A tleap script that builds the chain and sets N, CA, C and O, in Angstrom:
source leaprc.protein.ff14SB
mol = sequence {
  NMET LYS LYS LYS ASN ILE TRP MET ALA VAL
  VAL ASN HIE THR ASP SER VAL VAL PHE ALA
  LYS GLY CYS SER THR LYS GLN GLN ALA GLU
  THR ALA ILE VAL LYS TYR LEU GLN LYS ASN
  GLU GLU PHE ASP GLY LYS ASP PHE GLY GLU
  ALA CYS PHE TRP ILE GLY GLU LYS ASP LEU
  ARG LEU ASP LEU GLN VAL PHE GLN MET LYS
  LEU LYS ASP PHE GLU ASP VAL LYS LEU SER
  ALA GLY LEU PRO ILE GLU PRO PRO PRO LYS
  GLU LYS ASP LEU TYR ARG VAL VAL TYR VAL
  ILE ASP ILE THR ALA CYS SER PRO LEU ASP
  ALA ALA GLN LYS THR GLU ARG ILE MET THR
  ALA PRO ASP SER LEU ALA PRO PHE LEU GLU
  ILE ILE ASN GLN ARG GLY LYS VAL THR LYS
  PHE ASP LEU SER LYS ILE CASP
}
set mol.1.N position { 123.941 111.191 96.214 }
set mol.1.CA position { 123.219 111.935 97.220 }
set mol.1.C position { 123.342 111.221 98.563 }
set mol.1.O position { 123.060 110.027 98.670 }
set mol.2.N position { 123.754 111.943 99.556 }
set mol.2.CA position { 123.937 111.372 100.887 }
set mol.2.C position { 122.581 111.186 101.570 }
set mol.2.O position { 121.751 112.096 101.582 }
set mol.3.N position { 122.369 110.005 102.134 }
set mol.3.CA position { 121.128 109.742 102.855 }
set mol.3.C position { 121.217 110.368 104.230 }
set mol.3.O position { 122.245 110.286 104.902 }
set mol.4.N position { 120.117 110.998 104.642 }
set mol.4.CA position { 120.088 111.680 105.932 }
set mol.4.C position { 119.216 110.909 106.914 }
set mol.4.O position { 118.408 110.066 106.526 }
set mol.5.N position { 119.397 111.214 108.176 }
set mol.5.CA position { 118.546 110.638 109.198 }
set mol.5.C position { 117.162 111.281 109.118 }
set mol.5.O position { 116.981 112.304 108.456 }
set mol.6.N position { 116.204 110.683 109.786 }
set mol.6.CA position { 114.817 111.138 109.758 }
set mol.6.C position { 114.425 111.672 111.122 }
set mol.6.O position { 114.742 111.072 112.149 }
set mol.7.N position { 113.732 112.804 111.130 }
set mol.7.CA position { 113.175 113.360 112.354 }
set mol.7.C position { 111.715 112.926 112.432 }
set mol.7.O position { 110.948 113.124 111.490 }
set mol.8.N position { 111.342 112.338 113.552 }
set mol.8.CA position { 109.970 111.869 113.743 }
set mol.8.C position { 109.175 112.866 114.568 }
set mol.8.O position { 109.654 113.379 115.580 }
set mol.9.N position { 107.957 113.133 114.121 }
set mol.9.CA position { 106.993 113.952 114.854 }
set mol.9.C position { 105.895 113.005 115.316 }
set mol.9.O position { 105.240 112.372 114.488 }
set mol.10.N position { 105.684 112.899 116.618 }
set mol.10.CA position { 104.712 111.950 117.159 }
set mol.10.C position { 103.856 112.639 118.219 }
set mol.10.O position { 104.360 113.373 119.069 }
set mol.11.N position { 102.546 112.384 118.147 }
set mol.11.CA position { 101.617 112.855 119.175 }
set mol.11.C position { 100.915 111.621 119.730 }
set mol.11.O position { 100.285 110.865 118.990 }
set mol.12.N position { 101.030 111.430 121.035 }
set mol.12.CA position { 100.341 110.330 121.719 }
set mol.12.C position { 99.191 110.912 122.530 }
set mol.12.O position { 99.317 111.980 123.129 }
set mol.13.N position { 98.063 110.195 122.544 }
set mol.13.CA position { 96.950 110.535 123.435 }
set mol.13.C position { 96.772 109.339 124.350 }
set mol.13.O position { 96.466 108.240 123.888 }
set mol.14.N position { 96.960 109.543 125.626 }
set mol.14.CA position { 97.039 108.471 126.635 }
set mol.14.C position { 98.030 107.425 126.136 }
set mol.14.O position { 99.233 107.689 126.129 }
set mol.15.N position { 97.567 106.245 125.719 }
set mol.15.CA position { 98.528 105.206 125.303 }
set mol.15.C position { 98.432 104.875 123.808 }
set mol.15.O position { 98.837 103.790 123.391 }
set mol.16.N position { 97.900 105.799 123.002 }
set mol.16.CA position { 97.762 105.564 121.563 }
set mol.16.C position { 98.456 106.650 120.759 }
set mol.16.O position { 98.407 107.826 121.119 }
set mol.17.N position { 99.094 106.260 119.684 }
set mol.17.CA position { 99.674 107.230 118.754 }
set mol.17.C position { 98.538 107.753 117.886 }
set mol.17.O position { 97.876 106.979 117.195 }
set mol.18.N position { 98.308 109.074 117.917 }
set mol.18.CA position { 97.248 109.669 117.104 }
set mol.18.C position { 97.807 110.410 115.893 }
set mol.18.O position { 97.061 110.763 114.980 }
set mol.19.N position { 99.123 110.646 115.885 }
set mol.19.CA position { 99.761 111.308 114.745 }
set mol.19.C position { 101.229 110.926 114.718 }
set mol.19.O position { 101.896 110.914 115.753 }
set mol.20.N position { 101.726 110.615 113.534 }
set mol.20.CA position { 103.154 110.337 113.363 }
set mol.20.C position { 103.539 110.723 111.944 }
set mol.20.O position { 102.815 110.440 110.990 }
set mol.21.N position { 104.682 111.369 111.822 }
set mol.21.CA position { 105.157 111.781 110.504 }
set mol.21.C position { 106.677 111.842 110.516 }
set mol.21.O position { 107.281 112.356 111.458 }
set mol.22.N position { 107.281 111.319 109.473 }
set mol.22.CA position { 108.717 111.422 109.294 }
set mol.22.C position { 109.047 112.706 108.549 }
set mol.22.O position { 108.376 113.041 107.572 }
set mol.23.N position { 110.067 113.429 108.991 }
set mol.23.CA position { 110.438 114.713 108.402 }
set mol.23.C position { 111.947 114.779 108.168 }
set mol.23.O position { 112.716 114.001 108.730 }
set mol.24.N position { 112.343 115.722 107.329 }
set mol.24.CA position { 113.772 115.883 107.019 }
set mol.24.C position { 114.528 116.636 108.092 }
set mol.24.O position { 115.724 116.409 108.281 }
set mol.25.N position { 113.843 117.541 108.808 }
set mol.25.CA position { 114.515 118.359 109.815 }
set mol.25.C position { 113.696 118.397 111.094 }
set mol.25.O position { 112.511 118.064 111.105 }
set mol.26.N position { 114.351 118.808 112.167 }
set mol.26.CA position { 113.667 118.963 113.452 }
set mol.26.C position { 112.582 120.029 113.343 }
set mol.26.O position { 111.486 119.851 113.874 }
set mol.27.N position { 112.876 121.135 112.658 }
set mol.27.CA position { 111.908 122.216 112.482 }
set mol.27.C position { 110.656 121.725 111.756 }
set mol.27.O position { 109.540 122.084 112.132 }
set mol.28.N position { 110.836 120.904 110.712 }
set mol.28.CA position { 109.686 120.367 109.991 }
set mol.28.C position { 108.844 119.460 110.892 }
set mol.28.O position { 107.616 119.470 110.813 }
set mol.29.N position { 109.501 118.686 111.738 }
set mol.29.CA position { 108.781 117.800 112.658 }
set mol.29.C position { 107.964 118.613 113.658 }
set mol.29.O position { 106.806 118.291 113.924 }
set mol.30.N position { 108.563 119.664 114.209 }
set mol.30.CA position { 107.830 120.524 115.150 }
set mol.30.C position { 106.657 121.202 114.457 }
set mol.30.O position { 105.568 121.294 115.022 }
set mol.31.N position { 106.875 121.675 113.242 }
set mol.31.CA position { 105.796 122.324 112.482 }
set mol.31.C position { 104.676 121.341 112.176 }
set mol.31.O position { 103.505 121.714 112.230 }
set mol.32.N position { 105.006 120.095 111.857 }
set mol.32.CA position { 103.992 119.076 111.582 }
set mol.32.C position { 103.104 118.853 112.805 }
set mol.32.O position { 101.890 118.695 112.672 }
set mol.33.N position { 103.701 118.841 113.988 }
set mol.33.CA position { 102.917 118.663 115.218 }
set mol.33.C position { 102.016 119.864 115.440 }
set mol.33.O position { 100.846 119.704 115.788 }
set mol.34.N position { 102.547 121.072 115.244 }
set mol.34.CA position { 101.741 122.284 115.423 }
set mol.34.C position { 100.541 122.252 114.472 }
set mol.34.O position { 99.421 122.554 114.886 }
set mol.35.N position { 100.757 121.892 113.218 }
set mol.35.CA position { 99.653 121.819 112.244 }
set mol.35.C position { 98.627 120.774 112.646 }
set mol.35.O position { 97.424 120.991 112.497 }
set mol.36.N position { 99.098 119.635 113.158 }
set mol.36.CA position { 98.166 118.598 113.628 }
set mol.36.C position { 97.300 119.141 114.767 }
set mol.36.O position { 96.082 118.959 114.763 }
set mol.37.N position { 97.923 119.801 115.733 }
set mol.37.CA position { 97.178 120.330 116.874 }
set mol.37.C position { 96.189 121.420 116.442 }
set mol.37.O position { 95.075 121.488 116.963 }
set mol.38.N position { 96.592 122.266 115.496 }
set mol.38.CA position { 95.699 123.314 115.006 }
set mol.38.C position { 94.478 122.708 114.324 }
set mol.38.O position { 93.362 123.200 114.488 }
set mol.39.N position { 94.687 121.659 113.574 }
set mol.39.CA position { 93.594 121.041 112.826 }
set mol.39.C position { 92.706 120.153 113.695 }
set mol.39.O position { 91.490 120.120 113.508 }
set mol.40.N position { 93.306 119.436 114.644 }
set mol.40.CA position { 92.563 118.397 115.368 }
set mol.40.C position { 92.291 118.681 116.840 }
set mol.40.O position { 91.453 118.014 117.447 }
set mol.41.N position { 92.975 119.646 117.421 }
set mol.41.CA position { 92.850 119.850 118.867 }
set mol.41.C position { 92.496 121.293 119.251 }
set mol.41.O position { 92.588 121.656 120.423 }
set mol.42.N position { 92.097 122.109 118.286 }
set mol.42.CA position { 91.700 123.498 118.551 }
set mol.42.C position { 92.832 124.354 119.128 }
set mol.42.O position { 92.583 125.304 119.870 }
set mol.43.N position { 94.055 124.017 118.790 }
set mol.43.CA position { 95.211 124.806 119.202 }
set mol.43.C position { 95.293 126.029 118.296 }
set mol.43.O position { 95.236 125.909 117.072 }
set mol.44.N position { 95.430 127.217 118.908 }
set mol.44.CA position { 95.485 128.437 118.100 }
set mol.44.C position { 96.847 129.127 118.168 }
set mol.44.O position { 96.990 130.279 117.758 }
set mol.45.N position { 97.840 128.415 118.685 }
set mol.45.CA position { 99.191 128.975 118.750 }
set mol.45.C position { 99.928 128.819 117.436 }
set mol.45.O position { 99.389 128.306 116.455 }
set mol.46.N position { 101.187 129.278 117.437 }
set mol.46.CA position { 101.940 129.299 116.186 }
set mol.46.C position { 103.188 128.425 116.179 }
set mol.46.O position { 103.688 128.094 115.104 }
set mol.47.N position { 103.709 128.038 117.350 }
set mol.47.CA position { 104.948 127.263 117.312 }
set mol.47.C position { 104.939 126.144 118.351 }
set mol.47.O position { 104.027 126.035 119.171 }
set mol.48.N position { 105.975 125.323 118.290 }
set mol.48.CA position { 106.071 124.129 119.123 }
set mol.48.C position { 106.156 124.469 120.613 }
set mol.48.O position { 105.552 123.789 121.442 }
set mol.49.N position { 106.901 125.516 120.948 }
set mol.49.CA position { 106.998 125.930 122.347 }
set mol.49.C position { 105.639 126.300 122.913 }
set mol.49.O position { 105.295 125.910 124.028 }
set mol.50.N position { 104.863 127.058 122.137 }
set mol.50.CA position { 103.505 127.423 122.566 }
set mol.50.C position { 102.641 126.172 122.717 }
set mol.50.O position { 101.815 126.091 123.626 }
set mol.51.N position { 102.832 125.203 121.828 }
set mol.51.CA position { 102.048 123.968 121.892 }
set mol.51.C position { 102.324 123.211 123.187 }
set mol.51.O position { 101.400 122.717 123.832 }
set mol.52.N position { 103.586 123.123 123.562 }
set mol.52.CA position { 103.945 122.438 124.815 }
set mol.52.C position { 103.329 123.142 126.015 }
set mol.52.O position { 102.799 122.491 126.915 }
set mol.53.N position { 103.398 124.453 126.030 }
set mol.53.CA position { 102.822 125.232 127.121 }
set mol.53.C position { 101.303 125.057 127.149 }
set mol.53.O position { 100.719 124.880 128.218 }
set mol.54.N position { 100.666 125.107 125.982 }
set mol.54.CA position { 99.211 125.004 125.856 }
set mol.54.C position { 98.708 123.660 126.394 }
set mol.54.O position { 97.685 123.604 127.077 }
set mol.55.N position { 99.432 122.577 126.083 }
set mol.55.CA position { 99.024 121.252 126.563 }
set mol.55.C position { 99.073 121.190 128.088 }
set mol.55.O position { 98.166 120.653 128.724 }
set mol.56.N position { 100.133 121.739 128.666 }
set mol.56.CA position { 100.231 121.764 130.126 }
set mol.56.C position { 99.167 122.642 130.755 }
set mol.56.O position { 98.579 122.280 131.774 }
set mol.57.N position { 98.923 123.784 130.157 }
set mol.57.CA position { 97.921 124.725 130.666 }
set mol.57.C position { 96.517 124.125 130.631 }
set mol.57.O position { 95.724 124.338 131.549 }
set mol.58.N position { 96.211 123.371 129.566 }
set mol.58.CA position { 94.886 122.752 129.408 }
set mol.58.C position { 94.792 121.402 130.115 }
set mol.58.O position { 93.716 120.808 130.178 }
set mol.59.N position { 95.915 120.914 130.649 }
set mol.59.CA position { 95.989 119.612 131.300 }
set mol.59.C position { 95.483 118.493 130.390 }
set mol.59.O position { 94.740 117.607 130.811 }
set mol.60.N position { 95.914 118.566 129.127 }
set mol.60.CA position { 95.525 117.556 128.147 }
set mol.60.C position { 96.395 116.319 128.303 }
set mol.60.O position { 97.541 116.413 128.743 }
set mol.61.N position { 95.869 115.192 127.955 }
set mol.61.CA position { 96.602 113.931 128.037 }
set mol.61.C position { 97.315 113.651 126.709 }
set mol.61.O position { 97.227 112.555 126.156 }
set mol.62.N position { 98.013 114.662 126.222 }
set mol.62.CA position { 98.769 114.532 124.975 }
set mol.62.C position { 100.248 114.568 125.284 }
set mol.62.O position { 100.693 115.298 126.170 }
set mol.63.N position { 101.000 113.782 124.554 }
set mol.63.CA position { 102.451 113.736 124.690 }
set mol.63.C position { 103.039 114.047 123.317 }
set mol.63.O position { 102.774 113.333 122.351 }
set mol.64.N position { 103.837 115.111 123.228 }
set mol.64.CA position { 104.469 115.498 121.975 }
set mol.64.C position { 105.904 115.005 121.979 }
set mol.64.O position { 106.631 115.193 122.955 }
set mol.65.N position { 106.314 114.369 120.880 }
set mol.65.CA position { 107.679 113.864 120.788 }
set mol.65.C position { 108.274 114.239 119.437 }
set mol.65.O position { 107.651 114.051 118.392 }
set mol.66.N position { 109.486 114.772 119.480 }
set mol.66.CA position { 110.266 115.032 118.276 }
set mol.66.C position { 111.616 114.383 118.526 }
set mol.66.O position { 112.324 114.750 119.463 }
set mol.67.N position { 111.970 113.417 117.685 }
set mol.67.CA position { 113.241 112.722 117.890 }
set mol.67.C position { 113.815 112.287 116.549 }
set mol.67.O position { 113.103 112.139 115.556 }
set mol.68.N position { 115.120 112.089 116.560 }
set mol.68.CA position { 115.821 111.702 115.343 }
set mol.68.C position { 116.009 110.194 115.301 }
set mol.68.O position { 116.339 109.563 116.306 }
set mol.69.N position { 115.793 109.632 114.123 }
set mol.69.CA position { 116.028 108.201 113.926 }
set mol.69.C position { 117.107 108.042 112.868 }
set mol.69.O position { 117.135 108.776 111.880 }
set mol.70.N position { 117.970 107.103 113.078 }
set mol.70.CA position { 119.045 106.832 112.130 }
set mol.70.C position { 118.535 105.910 111.026 }
set mol.70.O position { 117.642 105.093 111.250 }
set mol.71.N position { 119.101 106.047 109.854 }
set mol.71.CA position { 118.670 105.224 108.726 }
set mol.71.C position { 118.782 103.733 109.022 }
set mol.71.O position { 117.974 102.944 108.531 }
set mol.72.N position { 119.774 103.338 109.819 }
set mol.72.CA position { 119.930 101.916 110.128 }
set mol.72.C position { 118.726 101.369 110.901 }
set mol.72.O position { 118.475 100.163 110.888 }
set mol.73.N position { 117.969 102.267 111.583 }
set mol.73.CA position { 116.771 101.828 112.304 }
set mol.73.C position { 115.681 101.331 111.350 }
set mol.73.O position { 114.753 100.643 111.773 }
set mol.74.N position { 115.794 101.679 110.068 }
set mol.74.CA position { 114.780 101.310 109.089 }
set mol.74.C position { 115.215 100.171 108.172 }
set mol.74.O position { 114.496 99.835 107.231 }
set mol.75.N position { 116.366 99.577 108.424 }
set mol.75.CA position { 116.895 98.551 107.527 }
set mol.75.C position { 115.966 97.360 107.360 }
set mol.75.O position { 115.915 96.769 106.281 }
set mol.76.N position { 115.223 96.990 108.411 }
set mol.76.CA position { 114.353 95.817 108.312 }
set mol.76.C position { 112.902 96.180 108.000 }
set mol.76.O position { 112.033 95.309 108.038 }
set mol.77.N position { 112.625 97.442 107.694 }
set mol.77.CA position { 111.265 97.868 107.375 }
set mol.77.C position { 110.960 97.489 105.931 }
set mol.77.O position { 111.724 97.808 105.019 }
set mol.78.N position { 109.840 96.807 105.734 }
set mol.78.CA position { 109.404 96.437 104.397 }
set mol.78.C position { 108.179 97.277 104.061 }
set mol.78.O position { 107.188 97.260 104.791 }
set mol.79.N position { 108.250 98.007 102.960 }
set mol.79.CA position { 107.137 98.832 102.520 }
set mol.79.C position { 106.248 98.025 101.591 }
set mol.79.O position { 106.734 97.231 100.786 }
set mol.80.N position { 104.950 98.232 101.707 }
set mol.80.CA position { 104.020 97.549 100.822 }
set mol.80.C position { 102.916 98.510 100.421 }
set mol.80.O position { 102.624 99.476 101.126 }
set mol.81.N position { 102.317 98.232 99.292 }
set mol.81.CA position { 101.211 99.051 98.824 }
set mol.81.C position { 99.934 98.607 99.526 }
set mol.81.O position { 99.825 97.457 99.952 }
set mol.82.N position { 98.987 99.497 99.644 }
set mol.82.CA position { 97.696 99.156 100.218 }
set mol.82.C position { 97.700 99.201 101.738 }
set mol.82.O position { 98.684 99.587 102.368 }
set mol.83.N position { 96.584 98.799 102.300 }
set mol.83.CA position { 96.428 98.799 103.744 }
set mol.83.C position { 97.118 97.586 104.357 }
set mol.83.O position { 97.023 96.483 103.818 }
set mol.84.N position { 97.811 97.778 105.480 }
set mol.84.CA position { 98.435 96.623 106.149 }
set mol.84.C position { 97.394 95.871 106.976 }
set mol.84.O position { 97.146 96.218 108.131 }
set mol.85.N position { 96.795 94.860 106.394 }
set mol.85.CA position { 95.767 94.086 107.081 }
set mol.85.C position { 96.369 92.747 107.468 }
set mol.85.O position { 96.800 91.976 106.610 }
set mol.86.N position { 96.395 92.482 108.745 }
set mol.86.CA position { 96.995 91.265 109.277 }
set mol.86.C position { 96.018 90.101 109.174 }
set mol.86.O position { 94.806 90.308 109.226 }
set mol.87.N position { 96.527 88.885 109.028 }
set mol.87.CA position { 95.646 87.710 109.074 }
set mol.87.C position { 95.007 87.601 110.458 }
set mol.87.O position { 95.491 88.197 111.421 }
set mol.88.N position { 93.925 86.843 110.550 }
set mol.88.CA position { 93.302 86.650 111.866 }
set mol.88.C position { 94.202 85.803 112.761 }
set mol.88.O position { 95.199 85.255 112.292 }
set mol.89.N position { 93.859 85.690 114.056 }
set mol.89.CA position { 94.650 84.828 114.944 }
set mol.89.C position { 94.715 83.404 114.387 }
set mol.89.O position { 93.830 82.975 113.647 }
set mol.90.N position { 95.764 82.687 114.751 }
set mol.90.CA position { 96.007 81.353 114.182 }
set mol.90.C position { 95.119 80.294 114.832 }
set mol.90.O position { 95.601 79.392 115.516 }
set mol.91.N position { 93.828 80.423 114.605 }
set mol.91.CA position { 92.875 79.421 115.076 }
set mol.91.C position { 92.301 78.710 113.855 }
set mol.91.O position { 92.175 79.307 112.785 }
set mol.92.N position { 91.961 77.460 114.014 }
set mol.92.CA position { 91.451 76.668 112.896 }
set mol.92.C position { 90.165 77.278 112.348 }
set mol.92.O position { 89.271 77.659 113.103 }
set mol.93.N position { 90.089 77.362 111.023 }
set mol.93.CA position { 88.905 77.831 110.308 }
set mol.93.C position { 88.499 79.268 110.636 }
set mol.93.O position { 87.321 79.614 110.551 }
set mol.94.N position { 89.463 80.102 111.010 }
set mol.94.CA position { 89.165 81.506 111.281 }
set mol.94.C position { 89.602 82.325 110.069 }
set mol.94.O position { 90.696 82.124 109.541 }
set mol.95.N position { 88.744 83.250 109.626 }
set mol.95.CA position { 89.020 84.073 108.455 }
set mol.95.C position { 88.781 85.542 108.783 }
set mol.95.O position { 87.978 85.874 109.655 }
set mol.96.N position { 89.485 86.407 108.077 }
set mol.96.CA position { 89.250 87.848 108.173 }
set mol.96.C position { 88.708 88.289 106.818 }
set mol.96.O position { 89.289 87.971 105.780 }
set mol.97.N position { 87.593 89.023 106.826 }
set mol.97.CA position { 86.968 89.499 105.596 }
set mol.97.C position { 87.222 90.994 105.478 }
set mol.97.O position { 86.971 91.760 106.409 }
set mol.98.N position { 87.722 91.390 104.320 }
set mol.98.CA position { 87.993 92.804 104.066 }
set mol.98.C position { 86.946 93.301 103.074 }
set mol.98.O position { 86.872 92.825 101.941 }
set mol.99.N position { 86.148 94.255 103.510 }
set mol.99.CA position { 85.086 94.842 102.699 }
set mol.99.C position { 85.469 96.296 102.484 }
set mol.99.O position { 85.488 97.079 103.434 }
set mol.100.N position { 85.773 96.667 101.249 }
set mol.100.CA position { 86.243 98.017 100.958 }
set mol.100.C position { 85.169 98.765 100.194 }
set mol.100.O position { 84.615 98.260 99.217 }
set mol.101.N position { 84.881 99.979 100.652 }
set mol.101.CA position { 83.879 100.807 100.000 }
set mol.101.C position { 84.285 102.269 100.159 }
set mol.101.O position { 84.725 102.671 101.236 }
set mol.102.N position { 84.146 103.058 99.119 }
set mol.102.CA position { 84.412 104.492 99.189 }
set mol.102.C position { 83.092 105.217 99.407 }
set mol.102.O position { 82.120 105.000 98.683 }
set mol.103.N position { 83.075 106.075 100.409 }
set mol.103.CA position { 81.867 106.807 100.786 }
set mol.103.C position { 82.192 108.294 100.882 }
set mol.103.O position { 83.231 108.675 101.422 }
set mol.104.N position { 81.304 109.125 100.361 }
set mol.104.CA position { 81.408 110.567 100.571 }
set mol.104.C position { 80.573 110.893 101.795 }
set mol.104.O position { 79.377 110.601 101.831 }
set mol.105.N position { 81.197 111.499 102.801 }
set mol.105.CA position { 80.498 111.785 104.046 }
set mol.105.C position { 81.133 112.995 104.721 }
set mol.105.O position { 82.247 113.400 104.387 }
set mol.106.N position { 80.398 113.564 105.683 }
set mol.106.CA position { 80.903 114.745 106.390 }
set mol.106.C position { 81.601 114.398 107.694 }
set mol.106.O position { 82.174 115.276 108.339 }
set mol.107.N position { 81.561 113.117 108.097 }
set mol.107.CA position { 82.239 112.712 109.325 }
set mol.107.C position { 82.459 111.192 109.290 }
set mol.107.O position { 81.825 110.495 108.499 }
set mol.108.N position { 83.350 110.683 110.139 }
set mol.108.CA position { 83.527 109.228 110.208 }
set mol.108.C position { 82.243 108.496 110.588 }
set mol.108.O position { 81.959 107.425 110.051 }
set mol.109.N position { 81.464 109.068 111.513 }
set mol.109.CA position { 80.211 108.428 111.914 }
set mol.109.C position { 79.241 108.375 110.746 }
set mol.109.O position { 78.604 107.348 110.513 }
set mol.110.N position { 79.125 109.482 110.005 }
set mol.110.CA position { 78.252 109.528 108.831 }
set mol.110.C position { 78.686 108.482 107.810 }
set mol.110.O position { 77.843 107.802 107.224 }
set mol.111.N position { 80.002 108.348 107.592 }
set mol.111.CA position { 80.518 107.342 106.651 }
set mol.111.C position { 80.162 105.936 107.109 }
set mol.111.O position { 79.759 105.102 106.298 }
set mol.112.N position { 80.309 105.667 108.402 }
set mol.112.CA position { 79.983 104.342 108.937 }
set mol.112.C position { 78.491 104.042 108.771 }
set mol.112.O position { 78.119 102.928 108.400 }
set mol.113.N position { 77.644 105.026 109.043 }
set mol.113.CA position { 76.197 104.814 108.929 }
set mol.113.C position { 75.780 104.608 107.474 }
set mol.113.O position { 74.934 103.759 107.190 }
set mol.114.N position { 76.364 105.375 106.551 }
set mol.114.CA position { 76.053 105.192 105.129 }
set mol.114.C position { 76.498 103.812 104.657 }
set mol.114.O position { 75.785 103.151 103.903 }
set mol.115.N position { 77.672 103.379 105.099 }
set mol.115.CA position { 78.176 102.063 104.715 }
set mol.115.C position { 77.259 100.964 105.226 }
set mol.115.O position { 76.955 100.019 104.499 }
set mol.116.N position { 76.822 101.082 106.456 }
set mol.116.CA position { 75.929 100.067 107.031 }
set mol.116.C position { 74.625 99.999 106.244 }
set mol.116.O position { 74.109 98.908 106.001 }
set mol.117.N position { 74.082 101.155 105.840 }
set mol.117.CA position { 72.840 101.160 105.047 }
set mol.117.C position { 73.062 100.472 103.694 }
set mol.117.O position { 72.215 99.707 103.234 }
set mol.118.N position { 74.200 100.749 103.068 }
set mol.118.CA position { 74.500 100.117 101.776 }
set mol.118.C position { 74.672 98.610 101.938 }
set mol.118.O position { 74.170 97.838 101.122 }
set mol.119.N position { 75.378 98.186 102.986 }
set mol.119.CA position { 75.642 96.764 103.195 }
set mol.119.C position { 74.359 95.975 103.459 }
set mol.119.O position { 74.272 94.797 103.113 }
set mol.120.N position { 73.367 96.618 104.069 }
set mol.120.CA position { 72.154 95.895 104.450 }
set mol.120.C position { 70.963 96.150 103.526 }
set mol.120.O position { 69.915 95.527 103.700 }
set mol.121.N position { 71.094 97.036 102.562 }
set mol.121.CA position { 69.989 97.336 101.650 }
set mol.121.C position { 69.722 96.132 100.744 }
set mol.121.O position { 70.654 95.586 100.153 }
set mol.122.N position { 68.456 95.714 100.630 }
set mol.122.CA position { 68.149 94.534 99.814 }
set mol.122.C position { 68.465 94.724 98.325 }
set mol.122.O position { 68.687 93.743 97.616 }
set mol.123.N position { 68.487 95.969 97.848 }
set mol.123.CA position { 68.738 96.225 96.431 }
set mol.123.C position { 70.182 96.631 96.127 }
set mol.123.O position { 70.485 97.034 95.004 }
set mol.124.N position { 71.076 96.529 97.117 }
set mol.124.CA position { 72.471 96.921 96.876 }
set mol.124.C position { 73.194 95.847 96.068 }
set mol.124.O position { 72.806 94.679 96.062 }
set mol.125.N position { 74.257 96.275 95.385 }
set mol.125.CA position { 75.055 95.347 94.594 }
set mol.125.C position { 75.854 94.429 95.508 }
set mol.125.O position { 76.248 94.814 96.609 }
set mol.126.N position { 76.084 93.225 95.041 }
set mol.126.CA position { 76.916 92.283 95.802 }
set mol.126.C position { 78.355 92.811 95.835 }
set mol.126.O position { 78.847 93.328 94.833 }
set mol.127.N position { 79.016 92.685 96.958 }
set mol.127.CA position { 80.350 93.277 97.090 }
set mol.127.C position { 81.468 92.406 96.525 }
set mol.127.O position { 81.295 91.220 96.247 }
set mol.128.N position { 82.614 93.048 96.370 }
set mol.128.CA position { 83.873 92.372 96.074 }
set mol.128.C position { 84.589 92.251 97.408 }
set mol.128.O position { 84.793 93.254 98.092 }
set mol.129.N position { 84.972 91.042 97.786 }
set mol.129.CA position { 85.560 90.805 99.101 }
set mol.129.C position { 86.916 90.126 98.976 }
set mol.129.O position { 87.160 89.364 98.040 }
set mol.130.N position { 87.788 90.411 99.927 }
set mol.130.CA position { 89.045 89.682 100.077 }
set mol.130.C position { 88.964 88.936 101.396 }
set mol.130.O position { 88.680 89.520 102.442 }
set mol.131.N position { 89.217 87.646 101.330 }
set mol.131.CA position { 89.143 86.793 102.511 }
set mol.131.C position { 90.565 86.343 102.836 }
set mol.131.O position { 91.271 85.830 101.968 }
set mol.132.N position { 90.981 86.536 104.081 }
set mol.132.CA position { 92.335 86.181 104.508 }
set mol.132.C position { 92.238 85.073 105.553 }
set mol.132.O position { 91.539 85.216 106.557 }
set mol.133.N position { 92.952 83.956 105.307 }
set mol.133.CA position { 92.929 82.890 106.305 }
set mol.133.C position { 94.032 83.117 107.338 }
set mol.133.O position { 94.791 84.082 107.249 }
set mol.134.N position { 94.109 82.223 108.312 }
set mol.134.CA position { 95.050 82.389 109.422 }
set mol.134.C position { 96.507 82.296 108.999 }
set mol.134.O position { 97.391 82.698 109.755 }
set mol.135.N position { 96.780 81.770 107.796 }
set mol.135.CA position { 98.153 81.705 107.292 }
set mol.135.C position { 98.494 82.897 106.404 }
set mol.135.O position { 99.615 82.996 105.905 }
set mol.136.N position { 97.527 83.809 106.202 }
set mol.136.CA position { 97.776 84.992 105.389 }
set mol.136.C position { 97.416 84.829 103.926 }
set mol.136.O position { 97.624 85.755 103.142 }
set mol.137.N position { 96.875 83.669 103.529 }
set mol.137.CA position { 96.483 83.454 102.124 }
set mol.137.C position { 95.229 84.279 101.834 }
set mol.137.O position { 94.257 84.239 102.588 }
set mol.138.N position { 95.269 85.028 100.729 }
set mol.138.CA position { 94.147 85.888 100.343 }
set mol.138.C position { 93.386 85.243 99.197 }
set mol.138.O position { 93.971 84.845 98.190 }
set mol.139.N position { 92.072 85.145 99.365 }
set mol.139.CA position { 91.172 84.679 98.306 }
set mol.139.C position { 90.224 85.823 97.987 }
set mol.139.O position { 89.651 86.434 98.889 }
set mol.140.N position { 90.059 86.113 96.688 }
set mol.140.CA position { 89.214 87.236 96.277 }
set mol.140.C position { 87.925 86.709 95.667 }
set mol.140.O position { 87.931 85.760 94.883 }
set mol.141.N position { 86.799 87.355 96.047 }
set mol.141.CA position { 85.495 86.986 95.524 }
set mol.141.C position { 84.756 88.224 95.050 }
set mol.141.O position { 84.664 89.216 95.773 }
set mol.142.N position { 84.229 88.164 93.827 }
set mol.142.CA position { 83.285 89.177 93.358 }
set mol.142.C position { 81.927 88.510 93.451 }
set mol.142.O position { 81.547 87.753 92.557 }
set mol.143.N position { 81.190 88.779 94.521 }
set mol.143.CA position { 79.942 88.073 94.784 }
set mol.143.C position { 78.871 88.375 93.741 }
set mol.143.O position { 77.883 87.645 93.656 }
set mol.144.N position { 79.039 89.430 92.944 }
set mol.144.CA position { 78.063 89.715 91.896 }
set mol.144.C position { 78.204 88.723 90.749 }
set mol.144.O position { 77.307 88.625 89.911 }
set mol.145.N position { 79.316 87.981 90.694 }
set mol.145.CA position { 79.559 87.030 89.610 }
set mol.145.C position { 79.452 85.579 90.070 }
set mol.145.O position { 79.787 84.663 89.320 }
set mol.146.N position { 78.985 85.366 91.306 }
set mol.146.CA position { 78.838 84.018 91.846 }
set mol.146.C position { 77.355 83.733 92.020 }
set mol.146.O position { 76.621 84.528 92.608 }
set mol.147.N position { 76.924 82.587 91.501 }
set mol.147.CA position { 75.501 82.224 91.629 }
set mol.147.C position { 75.180 81.803 93.032 }
set mol.147.O position { 74.034 81.464 93.327 }
savepdb mol mol.pdb
quit
């Protein structure tokens, strides 16, 4: 099977990427952007051309990009499972603590507030934490099993 190049669909808001997706074709990339705008930006149009016009008409600070990337551009990309969490800055005795919790909520704010209540409740269970030092070494603790 011949490997094909990848079409990237990217939406930037001011100086941040808010959506990115790799696609097999240019049409799929344009459709991915249209679906993103319909879901997240109240766009009610049907195609990429309408989306470009709509952004200009509304004077939104969104930048839509569809471009092709060659497979060789990905040769040094290393895929890993899980969240890409970087070690803290290389300062002595600095650690990054990863606290993972699954919450059912109706919005990101609701999820954050529920998490904060759970973390601070006197009767909540002790968490399982991953601690990352400045060299990237991960130490895992189940605080419910530590006296």
